[in-house]
KEZASE-953354 format. One record per residue: x, y, z of N, C-alpha, C in turn; residue in one letter. Coordinates in steps of 0.1 Angstrom, whole numbers, plus 5000, padded with zeros to 4 digits. Example, Ala and Ser with C-alpha at 12.3 -4.5 7.8 and 13.67 -1.06 7.14 Angstrom:
BEGIN
513249435078512349555078513249675078A 512849785071513749895071512950005079S 
END
This chain:
BEGIN
292946328175291846318184291146448184X 289846448183289046568183288846628197X 288746758198288546818211287246768217X 286246738209284946688215285246548222X 286146468217286446338223287146358237X 288046458237288746488250287646538260X 286746628255285646678264284846558270X 284546458261283746348266284446268276X 285746248274286646168284286646238297X 286846368297286946448310285546438317X 284446468310283146478316282746338321X 283146228314282846098319283646058331X 284846108332285746068343285646148356X 284946268355284846348367283346378370X 282846328381281346348383280946498383X 279946528376279346658376280246768368X 281246718361282146808353281446858341X 281746988338281447048325282747098319X 283047048307284347088301284247158288X 285147248286285247318273286647288268X 286847228256288147188252288347248238X 289547308236289947358223291247288219X 291547278206292647208202293447288191X 294747268192295647318181296547198178X 296147128168296846998165296746898176X 297846858183297746768194297946838207X 297846968207297947048219296547098223X 296047068235294747098239294647188251X 293647268252293347348264291947308269X 291847278282290647238288290247328299X 289047378299288447448311287447348316X 287647318329286847218335286247278348X 284947268349284247308361283547188368X 283847168380283247058387283147078402X 282047038409282047048423283046948430X 283546858423284546758428285846828431X 286046948426287347018429287247098442X 286147098448285947168461286947118471X 287747218477288747178487290047118482X 290147098469291347028463292447138460X 293647098460294747188455294747188440X 295347288434295447298419296047168414X 297147118420297746998416296846878416X 296046868427295046758428294046768417X 293546888414292546908403293146868390X 294346908387295046868374295246718373X 295646658384295746508384294446438381X 293346488386292046438383291746438368X 292046558362291746568348292746488340X 293946488343294946408336294546258336X 294046208347293646068349292646028339X 291746128335290646098325291146078311X 292346128308292846128294294246058293X 294745998304296045948305296345848293X 295445768290295745668279296045738266X 295345848263295545928251296846008251X 297246048263298646108264299646008262X 299545888268300545778266300645738251X 299445738244299445688230300045798221X 300145918226300646028217299546108210X 298246058212297146128206297046278212X 297346288224297446418231298846448234X 299446548228300846588231300946668243X 300046768245300046858256298646898260X 298446918273297146948278297247058288X 296747178285296647288295295347278302X 295347278315294147258323293847388332X 292647428331292147538340290947478347X 291147448359290047378367289447478377X 288147468378287347558387286247478394X 285947528407284747478413283647568406X 282347528408281347618402281347758408X 281647778421281747908427282947988421X 284047918419285247988413284948038399X 284247948392283847978378282948098377X 281948098386281048208387281748338390X 282648338399283448458403284348498391X 284848408384285748438373285048508362X 283748478360282948528349281948638354X 282148688366281248788371281548928365X 
END
């Protein structure tokens, strides 16, 4: 599975999300920025992202997914 396909799944599944996905074989890293994460715990944010790609994890197309989730304000602060 291409990183671009994972990106599309995440962005389609989380309103207002912008994702950046890199891949190393079947291991992926996703940076996801969405206002939907506002007020959510890190675990809740990760569950939201996992839900968008769960079928690909179950099929084995995605072996591992590292998630870094941010609200727009957190992302702005991270890159200031």
